[in-house]
Legacy VTK file of the C-alpha trace (Angstrom):
# vtk DataFile Version 3.0
C-alpha trace
ASCII
DATASET POLYDATA
POINTS 342 float
-0.001 -0.004 0.006
1.265 3.473 -0.855
1.310 5.813 2.100
1.158 9.546 1.659
1.399 12.880 3.464
-0.879 15.872 2.899
0.769 18.183 5.407
0.536 21.923 4.913
3.805 22.948 6.581
5.172 26.450 6.955
8.022 27.319 4.601
10.635 26.856 7.315
9.250 23.499 8.487
8.819 22.228 4.938
12.479 23.019 4.192
13.592 21.192 7.334
11.358 18.229 6.542
12.862 17.965 3.050
16.380 18.361 4.445
15.804 15.480 6.862
14.450 13.309 4.041
17.429 14.136 1.800
20.088 13.205 4.383
19.965 9.396 3.988
19.719 9.815 0.226
23.060 11.678 0.398
24.591 9.024 2.653
24.198 11.071 5.856
22.787 8.567 8.308
23.496 10.242 11.667
21.344 13.345 12.027
20.966 15.822 14.884
17.817 17.927 14.656
18.359 20.575 17.325
15.179 22.281 18.436
13.379 24.070 21.238
11.241 22.046 23.674
7.630 21.263 22.739
8.226 21.757 19.061
6.129 19.758 16.630
7.097 16.329 15.281
5.347 16.794 11.935
8.732 17.436 10.292
9.379 13.668 10.523
6.238 12.457 8.754
7.780 12.612 5.286
10.803 10.503 6.159
8.677 8.010 8.092
6.336 7.552 5.126
9.270 7.352 2.694
10.790 4.483 4.687
7.451 2.726 5.123
6.813 2.910 1.387
9.938 0.874 0.695
9.072 -1.558 3.512
11.767 -0.441 5.929
11.361 -0.945 9.676
11.056 2.229 11.720
11.364 2.776 15.504
10.118 6.003 17.054
11.281 6.518 20.625
9.476 8.999 22.847
8.632 9.440 26.504
5.375 11.227 25.756
2.222 10.248 27.546
0.458 7.645 25.415
-2.633 9.863 25.400
-0.889 12.568 23.401
1.969 11.203 21.281
2.420 13.997 18.795
3.533 11.916 15.823
0.485 9.660 16.111
-1.771 12.686 15.619
-0.018 13.568 12.342
0.074 9.960 11.181
-3.677 9.620 11.683
-4.639 13.017 10.263
-2.266 13.383 7.331
-1.454 9.861 6.080
-2.927 6.435 5.561
-0.052 4.819 7.445
-2.534 3.230 9.784
-5.107 3.943 12.433
-4.407 2.151 15.661
-5.361 1.802 19.307
-3.038 1.967 22.275
-3.232 2.132 26.071
-0.926 3.214 28.855
-0.388 -0.424 29.749
1.369 -1.531 26.605
5.100 -1.166 26.218
5.393 -1.341 22.492
3.035 0.202 19.965
2.796 -1.374 16.534
1.306 1.267 14.285
1.534 -1.210 11.417
4.083 -3.763 10.218
6.723 -1.072 9.573
6.333 1.651 12.228
6.769 0.964 15.945
6.668 3.380 18.869
8.047 2.815 22.362
9.555 4.541 25.403
13.327 4.899 25.911
13.223 2.263 28.639
11.590 -0.272 26.373
13.802 0.604 23.415
16.721 -0.763 25.407
14.849 -4.048 25.947
14.174 -4.688 22.286
16.227 -7.296 20.455
15.859 -6.225 16.858
17.475 -3.404 14.892
15.734 -0.890 12.643
16.368 0.906 9.363
15.227 4.230 10.809
15.350 5.194 14.504
14.055 8.571 15.701
14.495 9.657 19.328
12.181 12.538 20.297
13.509 14.200 23.452
11.698 17.509 23.208
8.026 16.556 23.633
8.391 15.428 27.274
10.466 16.020 30.359
14.024 14.846 29.569
15.306 11.953 31.650
18.388 10.920 29.743
21.670 12.655 28.976
23.349 12.828 25.590
25.346 9.639 25.994
22.315 7.617 27.016
20.255 8.900 24.057
23.152 8.205 21.719
23.422 4.667 23.125
19.727 3.964 22.510
19.869 5.297 18.962
22.964 3.374 17.913
21.974 0.197 19.737
18.628 -0.006 17.928
19.783 1.281 14.528
21.232 -0.984 11.846
24.824 -0.220 10.845
23.564 1.055 7.482
20.376 2.521 8.966
19.479 6.131 9.743
19.507 7.497 13.314
17.909 10.856 14.165
18.156 12.659 17.506
15.472 15.327 18.067
16.887 17.191 21.040
17.747 20.638 22.360
21.447 19.957 21.817
23.701 17.852 19.584
23.719 14.173 20.549
25.250 12.130 17.718
27.927 14.652 16.656
29.032 12.568 13.682
26.910 13.546 10.741
24.436 16.288 9.860
23.118 18.955 12.246
19.846 20.676 11.368
18.763 23.671 13.448
15.037 24.155 14.031
15.096 27.201 16.355
11.389 28.103 16.470
8.176 26.496 17.544
4.965 26.842 15.570
4.900 30.628 15.720
7.518 33.229 14.833
7.717 34.441 18.407
10.948 34.373 20.458
11.336 31.652 23.049
10.959 32.855 26.649
14.374 33.357 28.205
14.209 32.487 31.912
15.130 35.107 34.470
17.367 34.087 37.366
16.582 35.457 40.841
18.878 34.647 43.763
18.141 35.275 47.410
19.655 34.489 50.790
16.362 33.765 52.458
15.107 30.255 53.260
12.700 29.558 50.408
10.855 26.964 52.439
9.929 29.587 55.013
9.816 32.894 53.182
9.393 34.500 49.774
11.410 37.396 48.270
9.411 40.570 47.745
10.165 40.613 44.025
8.745 37.072 43.685
5.600 38.032 45.625
5.172 40.957 43.249
5.519 38.639 40.258
2.900 36.297 41.677
0.582 39.196 42.430
0.954 40.626 38.941
0.215 37.238 37.379
-2.991 36.937 39.395
-4.042 40.483 38.576
-3.395 39.711 34.894
-5.655 36.646 35.063
-2.762 34.258 34.512
-1.881 30.940 36.081
1.422 30.267 37.838
3.049 26.862 38.041
5.646 26.627 40.778
7.933 23.611 40.356
9.874 22.252 43.342
12.453 19.451 43.224
10.670 17.148 45.656
7.574 16.531 47.767
9.034 17.982 50.993
9.865 21.319 49.403
6.558 21.331 47.547
4.625 20.956 50.797
6.686 23.679 52.468
6.158 26.208 49.672
2.435 25.413 49.477
1.971 25.834 53.233
3.706 29.177 53.147
1.796 30.493 50.111
-1.472 29.372 51.676
-1.022 32.196 54.173
-1.462 34.634 51.321
-4.727 33.313 49.921
-6.636 36.501 50.805
-3.958 38.717 49.276
-3.061 36.656 46.221
-5.756 34.149 45.306
-8.052 31.567 46.828
-7.012 29.314 43.961
-3.779 27.930 45.372
-3.289 24.200 44.781
-0.788 21.493 45.648
-0.139 18.515 43.416
2.319 15.826 44.509
3.458 13.383 41.862
2.085 9.842 42.245
0.093 10.892 45.331
-2.375 13.631 44.472
-5.503 13.050 42.439
-5.360 14.182 38.796
-8.564 16.122 39.338
-6.465 18.799 41.117
-4.594 19.607 37.895
-7.815 19.612 35.909
-9.446 21.967 38.418
-6.431 24.289 38.216
-6.459 24.147 34.428
-10.102 25.252 34.346
-9.489 28.309 36.571
-8.945 31.710 34.974
-6.093 32.384 37.413
-4.387 30.706 40.311
-1.210 29.051 41.557
-0.232 25.408 41.679
2.793 24.055 43.512
4.038 20.721 42.222
6.907 18.304 41.890
5.310 16.749 38.809
7.497 17.586 35.814
6.141 15.024 33.371
2.552 16.154 32.764
2.007 16.486 29.022
-1.656 15.959 28.264
-3.251 19.012 29.925
-3.307 22.410 28.243
-2.306 25.302 30.474
-2.887 28.604 28.689
-1.733 32.037 29.968
0.847 30.488 32.260
3.888 31.778 34.067
6.454 29.370 35.493
8.676 29.524 38.556
11.239 26.887 39.424
11.840 27.094 43.171
15.193 25.751 44.419
16.464 25.855 40.838
19.991 25.337 42.212
19.005 21.859 43.451
21.296 19.132 42.066
18.196 17.285 40.835
17.832 19.804 37.953
20.186 19.766 34.956
20.205 22.372 32.193
17.880 20.440 29.881
15.319 19.913 32.622
15.380 23.550 33.687
14.904 24.646 30.070
12.071 22.186 29.628
10.231 23.503 32.708
10.692 27.139 31.703
9.508 26.267 28.165
6.056 25.458 29.516
5.542 29.222 29.276
3.972 29.779 25.874
3.816 26.084 25.129
0.296 26.492 23.739
0.079 30.248 23.173
3.418 31.831 22.334
1.741 35.055 21.301
0.894 35.720 24.950
4.223 36.523 26.501
4.728 35.079 29.973
7.513 34.865 32.552
9.845 32.055 33.483
11.843 32.460 36.675
14.558 30.346 38.247
14.553 31.074 41.990
17.519 29.912 44.032
19.978 30.743 46.770
22.874 30.641 44.317
23.247 30.804 40.561
24.504 27.539 39.083
26.169 26.438 35.856
23.040 24.446 34.947
20.823 27.484 35.347
23.180 29.565 33.196
23.301 26.895 30.516
19.506 26.678 30.368
19.186 30.448 30.016
21.945 30.624 27.376
20.355 27.824 25.360
17.082 29.764 25.160
18.973 32.842 24.094
20.920 30.911 21.451
17.715 29.597 19.904
16.420 33.159 19.657
19.700 34.383 18.176
19.595 31.625 15.518
16.002 32.511 14.678
16.931 36.205 14.482
19.857 35.470 12.189
17.494 33.651 9.826
14.979 36.525 10.016
12.311 34.209 11.332
11.073 36.328 14.226
8.072 38.615 14.053
9.106 40.536 17.177
LINES 1 343
342 0 1 2 3 4 5 6 7 8 9 10 11 12 13 14 15 16 17 18 19 20 21 22 23 24 25 26 27 28 29 30 31 32 33 34 35 36 37 38 39 40 41 42 43 44 45 46 47 48 49 50 51 52 53 54 55 56 57 58 59 60 61 62 63 64 65 66 67 68 69 70 71 72 73 74 75 76 77 78 79 80 81 82 83 84 85 86 87 88 89 90 91 92 93 94 95 96 97 98 99 100 101 102 103 104 105 106 107 108 109 110 111 112 113 114 115 116 117 118 119 120 121 122 123 124 125 126 127 128 129 130 131 132 133 134 135 136 137 138 139 140 141 142 143 144 145 146 147 148 149 150 151 152 153 154 155 156 157 158 159 160 161 162 163 164 165 166 167 168 169 170 171 172 173 174 175 176 177 178 179 180 181 182 183 184 185 186 187 188 189 190 191 192 193 194 195 196 197 198 199 200 201 202 203 204 205 206 207 208 209 210 211 212 213 214 215 216 217 218 219 220 221 222 223 224 225 226 227 228 229 230 231 232 233 234 235 236 237 238 239 240 241 242 243 244 245 246 247 248 249 250 251 252 253 254 255 256 257 258 259 260 261 262 263 264 265 266 267 268 269 270 271 272 273 274 275 276 277 278 279 280 281 282 283 284 285 286 287 288 289 290 291 292 293 294 295 296 297 298 299 300 301 302 303 304 305 306 307 308 309 310 311 312 313 314 315 316 317 318 319 320 321 322 323 324 325 326 327 328 329 330 331 332 333 334 335 336 337 338 339 340 341
């Protein structure tokens, strides 16, 4: 059966899609597609269909929630590659006899090798470093196959690098602001941060406060709860693997409010008009990719509405600096290509 794509991509995305497709034709079989977090995966549909049409085996590795795997949406809407059903319980999704989708953990458990392996690290909270991603790609890819890393930084470093600096709009990526303070963040809040929170509430925006663990999440929530009359009655706490999902849904449906959470992996709810604060951003639990991922939740669904992303810490760290610099570099690349509207 002949599969097809009827995508209507922007000029920039169409050029990138064609460039990705051309790489294996030119003998370039190790490809880094460097992109901002939460960018679309539709740029891979052409190469997936091209490989399926010649009966090549394809593995797509992603840590996205099975309820919202981005590439599945594009496969179903813009091709006849195959409708399919999947649940959170299964480890390995067979879209059809050629295309398979699984998590990074399960990719390591597989025995076979594939003609095309794509690792998507930008549609979910990143858990693996460059070497681990590289290992998965090369372990599952045939020696003469094509491996593609879709990440915020180079992973393979041995073939073609394609920059994809923008998301779906021509708006700059939010560059996080770093605020340092000497106060105990579990017991107090800097005035400038209180003013940010107050402004967000006045502006009918939501604020997500990320903390590195449950203990710090509870402490921050208890302290902020003292300000319900001054800030907002809509102050929520969500603890990963403990709290009920209805809390996040309730928060999502509010016009404004604050949620404190240690849940970094949520991907299926849409939070519009959101500001983000990472409390204890100097915690060793956070690396540069994870910090950038959390700050990128600002404007994830509505880039046109500029929000704030703040790293709050007692000391500025190398990881925080790297995350901020990466956001700036994406904007500089987009500016150089004259892709930005503002």
